[in-house]
N, C-alpha and C positions, 0 to 999 in steps of 0.2 A: 908286883909279880910276886907271889908267895911261896915260900922254900918247901919243896916235900921231901921226904924216904919213902923211894919202894925199893920193896924186899920181895924177886920172885923168885920161883923154883922154876926151871925148866927140867926137863926129863933126862935122867943121867944116861939113857941110852942114847941119846943122839948122837953125832959125830961130831968134833970137835968143830968143823967147818959147819957145822949148821948150829949150834947154839951159838958162834961168832956173829952170824946171821942172821937172829932171834936178836942176839943183843944190839947189832948193829940199827937193825931196824925200827927197834926203841926207841932208841937215842936219837937218832934219825928224827924219828917222828916226832920230836921235843921239838928237837931245832928247828923244823920244819914250819910248827906252831906258833913259833917265838919264844919257846920256852931255851930255860939254859940249860945245859947237863952239865955240872959239877966236878963231879964223880963218878965213875962207878968201880965197884971193889966186889972179883969174883972170888968167893970163897970156895969155890969146890964143892965136891961131892960130899953131902953127907947124910947120916941117915934122916930116914923122917919118923918124928914121933908116932907115928902109924899109919897104917896102910895107907897111900891118895893110889883111885883106877887102878888097885892089883899092885901098886911099884912102895918098895922098900926104901929107894934112895933116890936121891932127887939133887939138882947142879942148881947153888944156892947165887944170886947176885941181887949187891946193892947198889939202890944208882940214888944219887942225891941230885936235884933240878929246882930250877924255878920254872915256875907257869901258872897262867891264870886260872880261875876253879872251871870255868867252861872246858880248858881244852882237856882238864884232871879228866873230868865224865867220859870225853874221849877216848881219852887215854886207857882206860875201864873196860869199854866198849873196846877197842882192838886187840887187848891182850884177854878177852875172855875168848874171841875167836881167833885168837891164833895156835897152830897146832904145837904142843913139843912146851906150852907153858901149864905148870901144873894148876900151881896156887899163885896169887899176887897180893899184894897190903899195901896200900898209899894211905901215908901219914902225912899232917901239915905240922914241918918243925916252928 
């Protein structure tokens, strides 16, 4: 398995319960597909460099995990169709 880092931005206007639900959903998805979540850092609400979908702030989350390459493609697909996630970036460590 390869080690990855994923930084994703949630809509800052979501409730805390909704943010927690999305974060838990992503962590469970990694675990269910044979990956291991090492750490999830919640950076909190920060100003975006430029507006995305007319929003100027986002809730940043950094997750470090191990998974295989095929799953990372599936993770990109799932995050792309999940409401509340503005942007994501997955990098190999």
